[in-house]
C-alpha positions as CSV (number, residue, x, y, z in Angstrom):
1,M,-3.8,-33.7,61.0
2,K,-2.1,-32.5,57.9
3,A,0.0,-29.3,58.1
4,A,2.4,-27.5,55.7
5,F,5.5,-26.6,57.6
6,Y,8.0,-24.0,56.4
7,Y,11.5,-25.3,57.3
8,G,13.6,-22.6,55.6
9,I,14.0,-20.8,52.3
10,G,12.4,-22.8,49.5
11,D,11.6,-25.7,51.9
12,I,7.9,-26.5,52.7
13,R,6.9,-30.0,53.8
14,V,3.5,-31.3,54.3
15,E,3.4,-33.6,57.4
16,D,1.0,-35.6,59.5
17,V,1.2,-34.3,63.1
18,P,-1.1,-34.6,66.1
19,I,-4.0,-32.2,66.5
20,P,-3.0,-29.5,69.0
21,E,-4.1,-29.9,72.6
22,I,-5.6,-26.8,74.2
23,Q,-5.5,-25.5,77.7
24,K,-8.5,-24.1,79.6
25,D,-8.0,-20.6,78.3
26,E,-7.5,-21.5,74.6
27,I,-9.5,-22.3,71.5
28,L,-9.1,-24.9,68.8
29,V,-10.3,-24.0,65.3
30,K,-10.8,-26.3,62.4
31,V,-9.4,-24.4,59.4
32,K,-11.8,-24.1,56.5
33,A,-10.0,-21.6,54.2
34,C,-6.7,-19.8,54.2
35,S,-5.6,-17.7,51.3
36,V,-2.1,-17.2,50.1
37,C,-0.6,-13.7,50.6
38,G,2.4,-12.1,49.0
39,T,4.0,-12.1,52.4
40,D,3.7,-16.0,52.5
41,N,5.6,-16.2,49.3
42,R,8.2,-13.7,50.5
43,I,8.8,-15.8,53.6
44,Y,9.0,-18.9,51.5
45,R,11.5,-17.4,49.1
46,H,13.5,-15.0,51.3
47,G,12.8,-16.0,55.0
48,H,11.6,-14.0,58.0
49,F,13.4,-12.7,61.1
50,K,10.6,-14.2,63.3
51,V,11.3,-17.7,61.9
52,P,14.9,-18.2,62.7
53,E,17.0,-21.0,61.1
54,G,16.3,-24.3,62.7
55,M,12.7,-23.5,63.5
56,K,9.7,-24.9,61.5
57,R,6.5,-22.9,61.2
58,V,3.0,-23.4,59.6
59,L,2.5,-20.3,57.5
60,G,-0.8,-18.8,56.5
61,H,-2.4,-15.7,58.1
62,E,-5.5,-15.1,56.1
63,T,-7.5,-17.7,57.9
64,A,-11.2,-18.7,58.5
65,G,-12.6,-21.7,60.2
66,K,-15.0,-23.2,62.8
67,I,-14.4,-23.5,66.5
68,V,-14.3,-27.2,67.5
69,K,-13.0,-26.9,71.1
70,V,-13.3,-24.1,73.7
71,G,-11.4,-24.1,77.0
72,T,-13.5,-24.0,80.1
73,A,-12.1,-20.6,81.1
74,V,-12.8,-18.9,77.7
75,K,-15.8,-16.5,77.7
76,G,-17.7,-15.3,74.7
77,F,-17.1,-18.2,72.3
78,R,-18.6,-21.6,71.9
79,G,-18.1,-24.7,69.7
80,G,-19.5,-24.6,66.2
81,E,-19.1,-20.8,65.8
82,R,-17.6,-19.6,62.5
83,V,-14.6,-17.3,63.0
84,A,-11.8,-15.4,61.2
85,L,-8.4,-15.0,62.7
86,P,-6.8,-11.5,62.3
87,P,-3.1,-12.4,62.5
88,N,-1.5,-9.6,64.4
89,V,-1.7,-9.8,68.2
90,G,-0.3,-6.9,70.2
91,C,0.7,-6.9,73.9
92,G,-2.2,-4.7,74.7
93,T,-0.3,-2.3,77.0
94,C,2.4,-0.6,74.9
95,K,1.9,2.9,73.4
96,M,1.0,1.5,69.9
97,C,-1.6,-1.0,71.3
98,I,-3.2,1.7,73.5
99,K,-3.6,3.9,70.3
100,G,-5.2,0.9,68.5
101,F,-2.3,0.0,66.3
102,N,-1.7,-3.5,67.5
103,Q,0.1,-4.4,64.3
104,L,2.9,-1.9,65.3
105,C,3.4,-3.4,68.8
106,P,7.1,-3.8,69.2
107,N,6.4,-7.3,70.7
108,Y,3.6,-8.3,68.4
109,Q,2.9,-12.0,67.7
110,A,1.3,-13.1,64.4
111,F,-0.4,-16.3,63.2
112,G,1.6,-17.8,60.3
113,I,4.8,-16.0,61.3
114,S,5.7,-16.2,65.0
115,M,2.8,-18.7,65.7
116,D,1.6,-21.6,63.6
117,G,-1.0,-20.4,61.1
118,G,-3.7,-21.6,58.7
119,F,-2.1,-23.9,56.2
120,A,-3.1,-26.8,58.5
121,E,-6.3,-28.7,59.3
122,Y,-6.4,-27.2,62.8
123,V,-4.9,-24.1,64.5
124,K,-4.7,-23.4,68.2
125,I,-5.6,-20.0,69.5
126,P,-3.5,-19.2,72.6
127,A,-5.0,-17.3,75.5
128,F,-3.4,-14.0,74.6
129,A,-4.9,-14.1,71.1
130,V,-8.5,-15.1,71.9
131,N,-9.7,-11.5,71.9
132,N,-8.4,-11.2,68.3
133,V,-10.9,-13.8,67.0
134,I,-13.8,-12.4,64.9
135,K,-17.1,-14.1,64.4
136,I,-18.1,-14.5,60.7
137,P,-21.6,-13.3,59.8
138,D,-23.9,-16.1,58.8
139,H,-24.2,-15.2,55.1
140,V,-20.4,-14.7,54.6
141,S,-18.6,-17.8,53.4
142,Y,-15.3,-19.0,54.9
143,E,-13.6,-18.2,51.6
144,E,-14.9,-14.6,51.7
145,A,-14.0,-14.3,55.4
146,A,-10.4,-15.3,54.6
147,I,-10.1,-12.3,52.3
148,A,-11.1,-9.9,55.2
149,E,-7.5,-9.7,56.3
150,P,-6.0,-8.5,53.0
151,L,-9.0,-6.2,52.5
152,S,-8.3,-4.7,55.9
153,C,-4.7,-3.9,54.9
154,V,-5.9,-2.1,51.8
155,L,-8.5,-0.3,53.9
156,H,-5.7,0.8,56.3
157,A,-3.7,2.2,53.4
158,Y,-6.8,4.0,52.0
159,E,-7.4,5.7,55.3
160,A,-3.9,7.2,55.1
161,H,-4.0,8.5,51.5
162,K,-7.8,9.3,51.5
163,T,-8.9,9.2,47.8
164,V,-11.8,11.7,47.3
165,P,-14.3,12.0,44.4
166,G,-12.6,13.3,41.3
167,D,-9.1,12.0,42.1
168,T,-7.1,10.2,39.5
169,V,-5.5,7.2,41.2
170,L,-2.6,5.1,39.8
171,I,-2.3,1.6,41.2
172,I,1.0,0.0,40.3
173,G,0.5,-3.8,40.5
174,P,-2.5,-5.6,39.0
175,G,-2.6,-8.6,41.4
176,P,-5.2,-9.5,44.0
177,I,-4.1,-6.7,46.3
178,G,-4.2,-4.3,43.4
179,A,-7.7,-5.4,42.7
180,L,-8.8,-4.6,46.3
181,H,-7.1,-1.2,45.9
182,V,-9.1,-0.7,42.7
183,M,-12.4,-1.6,44.4
184,I,-11.9,0.7,47.5
185,N,-10.6,3.7,45.5
186,K,-13.4,3.3,42.9
187,L,-15.9,3.3,45.7
188,A,-14.4,6.6,46.9
189,G,-15.0,8.2,43.6
190,G,-11.6,7.9,41.9
191,R,-10.7,7.5,38.3
192,I,-8.6,4.4,38.3
193,I,-5.4,3.7,36.3
194,V,-3.7,0.3,36.8
195,A,-0.1,-0.4,35.6
196,G,1.6,-3.8,35.5
197,R,3.6,-6.1,33.3
198,S,1.1,-8.9,32.7
199,N,-1.5,-8.4,30.0
200,A,-3.6,-11.2,31.4
201,R,-3.8,-9.6,34.8
202,L,-4.4,-6.2,33.4
203,E,-7.3,-7.6,31.4
204,Q,-8.7,-9.2,34.6
205,I,-8.3,-6.0,36.6
206,K,-10.8,-4.2,34.4
207,Q,-13.7,-6.2,36.0
208,Y,-13.0,-4.7,39.4
209,G,-13.4,-1.1,38.1
210,A,-10.1,-0.1,36.5
211,D,-10.8,2.7,33.9
212,I,-7.4,2.6,32.2
213,V,-4.7,-0.1,32.2
214,I,-1.1,0.4,31.1
215,N,1.5,-2.3,30.4
216,N,4.6,-0.6,31.8
217,K,6.8,-3.3,30.3
218,E,5.7,-2.4,26.8
219,S,5.4,1.4,27.2
220,D,6.9,4.2,29.3
221,L,4.7,4.7,32.4
222,K,5.7,8.3,32.9
223,E,4.9,9.2,29.3
224,E,1.5,7.5,29.4
225,I,0.6,9.2,32.7
226,N,1.6,12.6,31.1
227,K,-0.7,11.9,28.2
228,I,-3.7,10.8,30.4
229,T,-3.3,13.8,32.8
230,N,-2.3,16.4,30.3
231,G,1.1,16.7,32.1
232,F,-0.3,17.3,35.6
233,G,0.3,13.9,37.1
234,V,-2.0,11.8,39.2
235,D,-3.5,12.7,42.6
236,V,-2.8,9.3,44.3
237,V,-0.2,6.7,43.5
238,I,-0.2,3.3,45.3
239,T,2.8,1.0,44.8
240,S,1.0,-2.4,45.2
241,N,4.1,-4.4,44.3
242,S,7.6,-5.1,45.6
243,D,9.6,-3.3,42.9
244,P,12.0,-0.6,44.2
245,E,12.1,1.1,40.8
246,M,8.3,1.8,41.0
247,Q,8.8,3.7,44.3
248,K,11.0,6.1,42.4
249,V,8.6,6.4,39.5
250,A,5.7,7.0,42.0
251,L,7.2,10.3,43.0
252,E,7.7,11.2,39.3
253,V,4.2,10.6,38.2
254,A,2.5,12.2,41.2
255,G,1.1,15.7,40.6
256,Y,1.3,18.7,42.8
257,H,-0.1,18.0,46.3
258,G,-0.3,14.3,45.3
259,R,-0.4,11.5,47.8
260,V,2.0,8.5,47.4
261,S,1.3,5.3,49.2
262,L,4.2,3.0,49.5
263,F,2.1,-0.1,50.2
264,G,4.2,-3.0,49.0
265,G,7.1,-4.0,51.2
266,L,10.5,-4.7,49.5
267,P,12.4,-8.0,49.7
268,K,15.6,-8.3,51.7
269,G,18.5,-6.8,49.9
270,K,16.4,-4.4,47.9
271,E,15.0,-2.3,50.7
272,E,17.5,0.6,50.2
273,V,16.0,2.9,47.5
274,S,17.4,6.2,46.2
275,L,14.6,8.7,46.0
276,N,14.6,12.2,44.5
277,T,13.3,14.1,47.6
278,N,13.2,17.4,45.6
279,L,10.1,15.9,43.9
280,I,8.5,15.6,47.4
281,H,9.7,19.1,48.3
282,Y,8.8,21.1,45.2
283,K,5.5,19.3,44.4
284,E,4.5,19.3,48.1
285,L,3.8,15.6,48.0
286,L,2.5,13.6,50.9
287,V,4.3,10.3,51.1
288,T,2.6,7.7,53.2
289,A,3.2,4.1,54.0
290,T,1.2,1.4,55.9
291,T,2.0,-2.1,57.1
292,G,-0.6,-4.7,57.9
293,S,-3.8,-3.7,59.6
294,S,-5.2,-3.2,63.1
295,L,-7.9,-5.3,64.7
296,L,-10.3,-2.5,64.0
297,D,-9.4,-2.5,60.3
298,V,-10.3,-6.2,60.1
299,H,-13.7,-5.7,61.8
300,K,-14.4,-2.9,59.3
301,A,-13.3,-5.1,56.4
302,M,-15.6,-7.9,57.5
303,E,-18.5,-5.5,57.7
304,M,-17.8,-4.3,54.2
305,I,-17.9,-7.9,52.9
306,S,-21.0,-8.7,55.0
307,T,-22.9,-5.7,53.6
308,G,-21.8,-6.3,50.0
309,I,-20.0,-3.0,49.8
310,I,-16.9,-4.9,48.5
311,D,-17.4,-8.2,46.6
312,V,-14.3,-10.3,47.2
313,K,-15.5,-13.7,46.1
314,S,-14.5,-13.2,42.5
315,L,-10.9,-12.7,43.6
316,I,-10.5,-16.4,44.4
317,T,-9.5,-18.0,41.1
318,A,-7.9,-21.2,42.3
319,T,-8.3,-23.5,45.3
320,F,-5.7,-26.1,46.6
321,S,-5.5,-28.8,49.3
322,I,-3.0,-28.6,52.1
323,A,-1.0,-31.3,50.2
324,D,-0.7,-28.9,47.3
325,T,0.5,-25.9,49.3
326,V,3.7,-25.5,47.3
327,A,1.6,-25.5,44.1
328,A,-0.6,-22.8,45.6
329,F,2.5,-20.7,46.3
330,D,3.8,-21.2,42.8
331,Y,0.4,-20.3,41.4
332,A,0.3,-17.1,43.4
333,A,3.9,-16.2,42.5
334,Q,3.5,-16.7,38.8
335,G,0.4,-14.4,38.6
336,Q,-1.6,-17.0,36.8
337,G,-4.9,-15.8,38.2
338,M,-5.8,-13.7,41.2
339,K,-6.1,-15.2,44.7
340,A,-5.0,-18.7,45.6
341,L,-6.8,-20.3,48.5
342,I,-6.0,-23.4,50.5
343,T,-9.0,-25.3,51.8
344,T,-9.4,-28.4,54.0
345,E,-12.5,-29.4,52.1
346,L,-10.6,-30.8,49.1
């Protein structure tokens, strides 16, 4: 089979390797679609502590495919079933796992990070991860199912900052994740402002429900927010990017009793941010942050896609073969469209 291996920073190689063999308590999935996440690009360009130097890894954690082999000891799954693979697998017994936050397990494993992921023709599901596998509803495509994971991360953030009808919501970052934030917060009844530095993406983001867009490269974001809100500030700010400066600005543009969601993680070397905590104190801000999503979040996201509450298909603006994995990463990094997806069907 073909697989795109990450060997180190800036080094991805597509290789022909044997199809994984499975044990009696494992599953083999033929990958159909795996979308490119900002985390994939961050690993590619900056590395990851769970992929130490000298180890190679197949990245890709937004994966959907078809079961082609089931171990004799596996219950509840059969060959031919269409499945999605939520990436984060907890130990199941620690405090966080018991609470349902498997993504916060101190000993979590993850497809595409500590285990080989979806940028390959086949992926093996080890025994401890079998219960993570989600069956895809018949009318949901593999491409849509691959977006369930990023949608679940956005849903997880929403449930922390809880937009309510009448809120003014500022989303900083008009990429595919920003678009998902737009859709969920619009559904909740918010007036949506999106800020970013790409006119092309700001124009695209309007189709997902953005009411106002601001190019904060061409104009001062704080001044624009003051004008729009008559100086009060916004009710919710979501930093859907990896810019430390925008975390500072988020506190400045939030209004009294505003909620600030620090959604985007920061790259290594830029994670230390000097914040004016008096803004938090005197405006009584609620500053929240979320990372990844739980297994329950992914189930909820799949249900939202299945019922048509959230339409994710239009987010996929380019598809690539495994042989063109680097090109897919470059497409995603350059912000040429929205979501890049790698498929084994090309």
